Backbone as CSV, one residue per row, in Angstrom:
resi,resn,N_x,N_y,N_z,CA_x,CA_y,CA_z,C_x,C_y,C_z
1,THR,185.633,176.875,92.591,185.572,177.653,93.822,186.419,177.012,94.916
2,LEU,186.379,175.687,94.982,187.217,174.978,95.943,188.688,175.222,95.654
3,LEU,189.070,175.121,94.392,190.476,175.322,94.035,190.918,176.755,94.316
4,LEU,190.030,177.704,94.121,190.353,179.097,94.457,190.675,179.226,95.939
5,SER,189.866,178.607,96.787,190.113,178.640,98.233,191.446,177.984,98.565
6,ILE,191.735,176.870,97.909,193.007,176.173,98.140,194.179,177.070,97.777
7,LEU,194.131,177.667,96.596,195.234,178.513,96.151,195.375,179.765,97.005
8,SER,194.276,180.209,97.589,194.345,181.403,98.447,195.191,181.165,99.688
9,ALA,195.445,179.898,100.017,196.262,179.576,101.187,197.750,179.756,100.921
10,HIS,198.131,179.833,99.650,199.555,179.934,99.328,200.047,181.358,99.587
11,PRO,201.169,181.512,100.289,201.675,182.850,100.611,201.959,183.714,99.391
12,GLU,202.238,183.094,98.249,202.618,183.865,97.069,201.445,184.182,96.153
13,VAL,200.230,183.826,96.577,199.056,184.032,95.732,198.028,184.925,96.420
14,PHE,197.611,185.970,95.716,196.429,186.724,96.143,195.256,186.227,95.305
15,ALA,194.277,185.617,95.956,193.110,185.078,95.261,191.971,186.084,95.331
16,CYS,191.498,186.503,94.175,190.359,187.419,94.122,189.138,186.704,94.708
17,PRO,188.519,187.251,95.736,187.456,186.527,96.430,186.172,186.384,95.631
18,ASN,185.976,187.232,94.613,184.739,187.185,93.829,185.041,186.966,92.351
19,GLU,184.074,186.378,91.660,184.197,186.223,90.212,184.087,187.592,89.555
20,LEU,185.013,187.883,88.661,185.068,189.207,88.051,184.585,189.222,86.604
21,GLY,184.636,188.095,85.913,184.171,188.058,84.532,184.817,189.112,83.646
22,ILE,186.102,189.312,83.845,186.811,190.397,83.170,186.702,190.300,81.651
23,PHE,186.738,189.088,81.127,186.816,188.917,79.675,185.462,188.620,79.038
24,ASN,184.392,188.788,79.798,183.067,188.538,79.231,182.681,189.565,78.178
25,LYS,183.269,190.752,78.289,182.960,191.809,77.335,184.263,192.495,76.954
26,ILE,184.649,192.319,75.705,185.922,192.879,75.262,185.749,193.615,73.939
27,LYS,186.689,194.503,73.679,186.794,195.157,72.383,188.103,194.735,71.748
28,LYS,188.062,194.514,70.448,189.259,194.156,69.708,189.538,195.216,68.644
29,THR,190.767,195.685,68.617,191.151,196.663,67.599,191.461,195.943,66.293
30,GLU,191.599,196.707,65.249,191.885,196.122,63.937,193.219,195.374,63.910
31,ASP,194.155,195.814,64.756,195.446,195.131,64.787,195.484,193.996,65.807
32,GLY,194.317,193.631,66.343,194.221,192.461,67.204,194.421,192.707,68.683
33,GLU,194.535,193.960,69.110,194.690,194.251,70.540,193.388,193.962,71.280
34,ILE,193.539,193.447,72.505,192.395,193.078,73.337,192.201,194.127,74.415
35,HIS,190.958,194.594,74.577,190.650,195.571,75.621,189.426,195.104,76.415
36,PRO,189.649,194.437,77.566,188.507,194.040,78.405,187.808,195.284,78.950
37,GLU,186.516,195.377,78.736,185.789,196.584,79.151,185.646,196.691,80.660
38,ARG,185.752,195.562,81.387,185.588,195.622,82.842,186.859,195.244,83.588
39,ILE,188.004,195.631,83.044,189.263,195.394,83.739,189.304,196.183,85.044
40,ASP,188.440,197.208,85.152,188.373,197.997,86.376,187.993,197.137,87.580
41,ARG,187.257,196.056,87.323,186.866,195.166,88.429,188.097,194.573,89.104
42,LEU,189.127,194.308,88.319,190.359,193.758,88.882,191.049,194.795,89.752
43,TYR,191.148,196.031,89.244,191.800,197.087,90.015,191.032,197.396,91.289
44,ARG,189.706,197.382,91.199,188.883,197.619,92.395,189.137,196.538,93.444
45,THR,189.311,195.299,92.974,189.583,194.188,93.889,190.909,194.386,94.597
46,PHE,191.922,194.841,93.857,193.225,195.098,94.470,193.127,196.189,95.538
47,ILE,192.352,197.223,95.228,192.246,198.369,96.141,191.451,198.036,97.394
48,SER,190.406,197.241,97.239,189.465,197.022,98.348,189.795,195.824,99.222
49,ASN,190.847,195.081,98.875,191.228,193.917,99.677,192.638,194.067,100.209
50,GLN,192.869,193.478,101.362,194.211,193.475,101.932,195.023,192.380,101.241
51,ILE,196.099,192.761,100.601,196.932,191.810,99.874,198.157,191.484,100.715
52,LYS,198.358,190.195,100.957,199.499,189.797,101.793,200.806,190.206,101.115
53,PRO,201.761,190.712,101.870,203.004,191.240,101.292,203.847,190.187,100.595
54,THR,203.585,188.910,100.857,204.368,187.843,100.228,203.833,187.472,98.848
55,ALA,202.676,188.014,98.464,202.055,187.639,97.193,202.850,188.174,96.010
56,THR,203.092,187.323,95.031,203.811,187.710,93.819,202.923,187.626,92.585
57,ARG,201.716,187.096,92.757,200.793,186.976,91.629,199.366,186.931,92.141
58,TRP,198.424,187.092,91.230,197.020,187.047,91.614,196.314,185.942,90.844
59,CYS,195.203,185.502,91.392,194.430,184.415,90.800,192.961,184.811,90.772
60,GLU,192.302,184.573,89.633,190.876,184.905,89.514,190.135,183.723,88.912
61,LYS,188.979,183.429,89.465,188.173,182.306,88.992,186.819,182.803,88.503
62,SER,186.585,182.640,87.200,185.261,182.812,86.612,185.060,181.640,85.656
63,PRO,183.982,180.892,85.774,183.771,179.769,84.852,183.825,180.184,83.388
64,SER,183.408,181.403,83.096,183.389,181.872,81.708,184.786,182.070,81.131
65,ASN,185.816,182.089,81.976,187.178,182.283,81.472,187.568,181.227,80.442
66,VAL,186.996,180.031,80.575,187.359,178.945,79.666,187.003,179.279,78.221
67,LYS,186.076,180.205,78.036,185.664,180.597,76.689,186.578,181.680,76.098
68,HIS,187.523,182.152,76.904,188.318,183.313,76.478,189.820,183.087,76.623
69,ILE,190.256,181.839,76.524,191.680,181.556,76.724,192.543,182.292,75.709
70,ASP,192.092,182.333,74.462,192.843,183.071,73.435,192.969,184.555,73.794
71,ASP,191.868,185.147,74.242,191.880,186.567,74.594,192.774,186.822,75.803
72,ILE,192.716,185.937,76.781,193.566,186.067,77.970,195.038,185.993,77.576
73,ASP,195.336,185.061,76.694,196.708,184.887,76.212,197.198,186.166,75.533
74,ARG,196.374,186.729,74.672,196.769,187.946,73.948,196.922,189.133,74.891
75,TYR,195.950,189.287,75.790,195.952,190.475,76.660,197.167,190.474,77.582
76,PHE,197.507,189.319,78.129,198.626,189.245,79.066,199.925,188.838,78.373
77,GLU,199.900,188.807,77.050,201.085,188.535,76.239,201.784,187.257,76.684
78,GLY,200.980,186.238,76.940,201.517,184.929,77.308,201.940,184.784,78.752
79,LYS,201.837,185.862,79.536,202.279,185.806,80.939,201.095,185.438,81.844
80,PHE,200.662,184.197,81.721,199.526,183.724,82.512,199.620,182.208,82.656
81,LYS,198.913,181.681,83.633,198.737,180.240,83.804,197.237,179.997,83.927
82,PHE,196.744,179.044,83.166,195.307,178.756,83.155,195.083,177.323,83.623
83,ILE,194.298,177.164,84.665,193.974,175.837,85.170,192.559,175.481,84.741
84,HIS,192.456,174.466,83.897,191.157,173.984,83.421,190.768,172.781,84.273
85,LEU,189.839,172.999,85.166,189.413,171.963,86.109,188.131,171.316,85.594
86,ILE,188.195,170.007,85.323,187.054,169.276,84.779,186.490,168.338,85.841
87,ARG,185.169,168.332,85.939,184.472,167.433,86.853,183.510,166.566,86.051
88,ASP,183.300,165.347,86.490,182.371,164.426,85.830,181.042,165.138,85.578
89,GLY,180.664,165.219,84.306,179.459,165.952,83.943,178.197,165.413,84.581
90,ARG,178.175,164.123,84.891,176.993,163.535,85.528,176.783,164.093,86.926
91,ASP,177.890,164.475,87.570,177.780,165.129,88.883,177.515,166.617,88.730
92,VAL,178.133,167.224,87.722,177.981,168.667,87.520,176.514,169.044,87.326
93,VAL,175.798,168.267,86.526,174.404,168.632,86.220,173.466,168.392,87.395
94,LEU,173.968,167.779,88.467,173.157,167.588,89.673,173.327,168.725,90.667
95,SER,174.309,169.588,90.434,174.610,170.651,91.394,173.491,171.682,91.446
96,VAL,173.231,172.137,92.657,172.339,173.271,92.862,173.149,174.394,93.484
97,HIS,172.636,175.599,93.396,173.369,176.779,93.850,172.600,177.422,95.003
98,PRO,173.314,177.935,96.005,172.628,178.572,97.144,171.665,179.681,96.743
99,THR,171.955,180.371,95.641,171.062,181.454,95.226,169.853,180.949,94.436
100,ALA,169.880,179.661,94.064,168.735,179.074,93.346,168.623,177.592,93.702
101,PRO,168.364,177.287,94.967,168.381,175.893,95.422,167.223,175.047,94.896
102,ASP,166.288,175.666,94.201,165.137,174.922,93.691,165.354,174.413,92.271
103,ARG,166.524,174.629,91.719,166.757,174.156,90.349,168.206,173.726,90.173
104,TYR,168.423,172.907,89.153,169.787,172.531,88.814,170.508,173.739,88.224
105,TRP,171.825,173.776,88.441,172.587,174.980,88.117,173.187,174.941,86.720
106,VAL,173.611,173.768,86.262,174.302,173.657,84.974,173.567,172.673,84.073
107,ASP,173.228,173.107,82.880,172.587,172.237,81.904,173.626,171.360,81.215
108,PRO,173.229,170.196,80.724,174.178,169.329,80.010,174.875,170.043,78.856
109,GLU,174.127,170.878,78.134,174.701,171.577,76.981,175.848,172.484,77.399
110,ARG,175.727,173.113,78.556,176.801,174.007,79.004,178.050,173.209,79.366
111,TRP,177.866,172.077,80.035,179.028,171.249,80.382,179.740,170.794,79.118
112,ILE,178.982,170.318,78.162,179.555,169.853,76.899,180.334,170.980,76.223
113,ASN,179.715,172.142,76.136,180.325,173.283,75.449,181.601,173.747,76.143
114,ASP,181.511,173.976,77.455,182.652,174.548,78.177,183.829,173.578,78.237
115,VAL,183.543,172.303,78.506,184.624,171.321,78.583,185.291,171.154,77.218
116,SER,184.484,171.132,76.174,185.033,170.977,74.821,185.945,172.140,74.457
117,ILE,185.520,173.359,74.789,186.335,174.537,74.502,187.666,174.459,75.247
118,GLY,187.599,174.103,76.528,188.826,174.010,77.318,189.777,172.949,76.801
119,LEU,189.235,171.808,76.393,190.078,170.718,75.906,190.779,171.077,74.598
120,HIS,190.226,172.017,73.887,190.867,172.479,72.650,192.259,173.050,72.930
121,PHE,192.471,173.511,74.192,193.740,174.151,74.561,194.606,173.250,75.446
122,ARG,194.288,171.975,75.511,194.998,171.118,76.468,196.490,170.984,76.174
123,SER,196.891,171.217,74.925,198.311,171.141,74.586,199.012,172.489,74.695
124,HIS,198.268,173.530,75.063,198.871,174.859,75.232,199.817,174.821,76.435
125,PRO,201.026,175.330,76.293,202.001,175.240,77.395,201.577,175.970,78.659
126,ASN,200.652,176.934,78.550,200.224,177.688,79.722,198.859,177.232,80.247
127,VAL,198.398,176.096,79.776,197.110,175.555,80.220,197.326,174.177,80.839
128,LEU,196.824,173.998,82.049,196.903,172.711,82.740,195.494,172.161,82.907
129,THR,195.273,170.949,82.442,193.974,170.296,82.599,194.063,169.279,83.723
130,ILE,193.202,169.437,84.711,193.175,168.480,85.821,191.722,168.088,86.103
131,PHE,191.566,167.018,86.864,190.238,166.538,87.201,189.902,166.843,88.662
132,TYR,188.683,167.278,88.866,188.181,167.549,90.221,188.348,166.316,91.105
133,GLU,188.048,165.159,90.544,188.111,163.915,91.325,189.528,163.636,91.814
134,ASP,190.537,163.956,90.979,191.927,163.774,91.405,192.284,164.738,92.526
135,LEU,191.776,165.957,92.437,192.034,166.943,93.479,191.504,166.457,94.830
136,ILE,190.364,165.793,94.815,189.744,165.306,96.051,190.411,164.026,96.539
137,LEU,190.609,163.074,95.647,191.034,161.731,96.052,192.547,161.579,96.181
138,ASP,193.299,162.447,95.510,194.763,162.403,95.613,195.272,163.833,95.700
139,TYR,194.944,164.474,96.809,195.176,165.911,96.938,196.650,166.271,96.805
140,ARG,197.514,165.577,97.528,198.924,165.973,97.542,199.544,165.896,96.149
141,LYS,199.308,164.815,95.448,199.884,164.658,94.113,199.338,165.721,93.151
142,THR,198.036,165.982,93.245,197.409,166.920,92.312,197.826,168.352,92.599
143,ILE,197.867,168.730,93.881,198.247,170.105,94.200,199.739,170.316,93.930
144,ALA,200.540,169.260,94.045,201.962,169.368,93.693,202.107,169.636,92.199
145,LYS,201.272,168.988,91.400,201.289,169.199,89.946,200.880,170.626,89.609
146,ILE,199.880,171.130,90.320,199.419,172.504,90.094,200.508,173.507,90.484
147,CYS,201.132,173.289,91.625,202.180,174.201,92.087,203.365,174.206,91.120
148,GLU,203.740,173.049,90.638,204.842,172.970,89.675,204.490,173.737,88.402
149,PHE,203.258,173.565,87.930,202.803,174.260,86.731,202.821,175.772,86.930
150,CYS,202.419,176.218,88.109,202.353,177.651,88.407,203.678,178.214,88.913
151,GLU,204.685,177.358,88.980,206.017,177.767,89.466,205.920,178.316,90.877
152,LEU,205.184,177.563,91.706,205.032,177.894,93.111,205.646,176.783,93.959
153,PRO,206.307,177.119,95.053,206.821,176.064,95.928,205.680,175.325,96.621
154,LEU,205.815,174.023,96.728,204.847,173.227,97.480,205.206,173.349,98.955
155,ASN,204.357,174.021,99.727,204.705,174.281,101.121,203.598,173.833,102.073
156,ASP,203.880,173.978,103.366,202.925,173.523,104.378,201.610,174.284,104.300
157,GLU,201.674,175.557,103.932,200.455,176.363,103.892,199.428,175.785,102.927
158,ILE,199.892,175.363,101.744,198.931,174.849,100.763,198.627,173.369,101.002
159,LEU,199.553,172.649,101.602,199.257,171.263,101.962,198.206,171.212,103.068
160,ASN,198.239,172.211,103.943,197.229,172.345,105.003,196.348,173.552,104.702
161,TRP,195.845,173.586,103.489,195.151,174.773,102.969,193.962,175.183,103.819
162,HIS,193.272,174.216,104.403,192.041,174.553,105.119,192.304,175.444,106.324
163,GLU,193.518,175.346,106.874,193.886,176.170,108.029,194.404,177.539,107.595
164,ASN,194.722,177.700,106.316,195.403,178.919,105.864,194.672,179.687,104.778
165,ALA,193.545,179.164,104.304,192.837,179.796,103.189,192.356,181.192,103.557
166,HIS,192.480,182.121,102.613,191.975,183.477,102.792,190.570,183.612,102.217
167,VAL,190.268,182.833,101.184,188.923,182.832,100.615,188.151,181.669,101.235
168,THR,187.307,181.989,102.198,186.552,180.949,102.902,185.048,181.100,102.698
169,LYS,184.650,182.188,102.054,183.237,182.410,101.753,183.107,182.690,100.260
170,ASN,182.044,182.182,99.679,181.780,182.420,98.270,180.306,182.161,98.029
171,ARG,179.729,182.841,97.053,178.311,182.649,96.803,177.988,181.236,96.337
172,ALA,179.017,180.486,95.906,178.804,179.110,95.477,178.776,178.135,96.654
173,TYR,179.134,178.613,97.856,179.118,177.752,99.032,177.803,177.924,99.788
174,PHE,177.292,176.816,100.323,176.111,176.904,101.173,176.490,177.459,102.544
175,SER,177.731,177.242,102.930,178.240,177.760,104.201,179.722,178.048,103.990
176,LYS,180.455,178.263,105.068,181.890,178.486,104.916,182.543,177.248,104.318
177,VAL,183.680,177.455,103.672,184.378,176.354,103.028,184.696,175.257,104.042
178,LYS,184.549,174.019,103.596,184.824,172.870,104.456,186.017,172.104,103.891
179,SER,186.620,171.285,104.734,187.749,170.497,104.273,187.294,169.511,103.204
180,ILE,188.245,169.037,102.439,187.942,168.157,101.307,187.329,166.848,101.785
181,HIS,186.300,166.426,101.075,185.675,165.130,101.358,185.141,164.557,100.044
182,PRO,185.021,163.222,99.942,184.631,162.596,98.673,183.119,162.467,98.472
183,LYS,182.311,163.081,99.336,180.864,162.904,99.248,180.272,163.460,97.955
184,SER,180.982,164.415,97.334,180.450,165.034,96.124,180.855,164.288,94.854
185,ILE,181.574,163.176,95.008,182.008,162.383,93.856,181.031,161.231,93.630
186,ALA,180.661,161.025,92.362,179.750,159.943,91.958,178.366,160.085,92.573
187,LYS,177.936,161.321,92.767,176.560,161.552,93.236,175.552,161.008,92.230
188,TRP,175.959,160.952,90.966,175.043,160.541,89.903,174.553,159.105,90.070
189,LYS,175.204,158.317,90.914,174.787,156.929,91.122,173.571,156.808,92.034
190,ARG,173.185,157.918,92.664,172.014,157.871,93.551,170.748,157.699,92.715
191,THR,169.869,156.823,93.157,168.659,156.537,92.374,167.733,157.745,92.275
192,LYS,167.769,158.634,93.251,166.858,159.778,93.216,167.188,160.748,92.080
193,ASP,168.390,160.647,91.535,168.807,161.542,90.452,168.781,160.839,89.093
194,GLU,168.159,159.693,89.046,168.233,158.852,87.852,167.737,159.557,86.589
195,GLU,166.645,160.284,86.691,166.075,160.937,85.511,166.988,162.042,84.987
196,ARG,167.578,162.791,85.891,168.492,163.860,85.483,169.729,163.271,84.784
197,VAL,170.227,162.169,85.318,171.394,161.532,84.710,171.038,160.970,83.332
198,LYS,169.851,160.405,83.198,169.397,159.904,81.898,169.324,161.039,80.877
199,GLU,168.859,162.188,81.331,168.798,163.354,80.447,170.192,163.718,79.954
200,PHE,171.151,163.721,80.876,172.527,164.035,80.508,173.067,163.020,79.516
201,MET,172.842,161.736,79.780,173.395,160.674,78.953,172.685,160.536,77.609
202,SER,171.593,161.262,77.434,170.901,161.235,76.144,171.602,162.107,75.109
203,HIS,172.610,162.858,75.560,173.386,163.698,74.647,174.605,162.907,74.156
204,PRO,174.661,162.563,72.886,175.812,161.803,72.371,177.145,162.509,72.621
205,GLU,177.131,163.853,72.571,178.384,164.590,72.796,178.877,164.417,74.228
206,ALA,177.932,164.318,75.166,178.312,164.120,76.571,178.942,162.748,76.766
207,VAL,178.336,161.738,76.185,178.868,160.381,76.295,180.258,160.299,75.660
208,LYS,180.421,160.931,74.516,181.711,160.934,73.840,182.784,161.590,74.702
209,LEU,182.428,162.704,75.361,183.395,163.382,76.228,183.753,162.531,77.443
210,LEU,182.777,161.892,78.051,183.035,161.030,79.200,184.024,159.916,78.821
211,GLU,183.799,159.325,77.644,184.689,158.263,77.180,186.096,158.808,76.912
212,GLU,186.159,159.979,76.289,187.454,160.590,75.964,188.244,160.888,77.241
213,LEU,187.541,161.259,78.290,188.177,161.640,79.554,188.329,160.443,80.505
214,ASN,187.945,159.272,80.029,188.025,158.049,80.858,187.207,158.127,82.125
């Protein structure tokens, strides 16, 4: 969600403000054609939002997209860029959501599954794998890498994204988007979350992924 807000600041990008889940339900023909049943959500988004005249492409963020990279590739005939953003699973499982602040939002099994699926495509030429922590701690270098991958110029608008973002509200935010800060990194070291972190680390697959990702 943070990266979506950042990319929305770029003059050449129209960022869909809501998750569309376009590929959550698809039909496949016998000859392998992909037909997303809710592609209408994308068209509705184009119609109902003001699109800046400088935009040359659109960007959509749904966490479930990571499970459908093959389908996305087929449907758009290779004309896509996929950013796989990975965050330390020990922090991910501590996250709560504004719509359900009384419970944790992501189970360890989901982090393991989704990250593993995404990493399967890390050598795909149209897939870029980056770390959330790098985006926060070394913003300029990381966003330059993203812009190069997306064939976008690195400009003042995206370097000063917080002043230029078009997507500033999202159901994943407790309030309006805030500028980048490192407070959300290494939350798992807090003693009050010790039991939740132990639960996460009890999964051998999670530990293996953490080691693989350094």
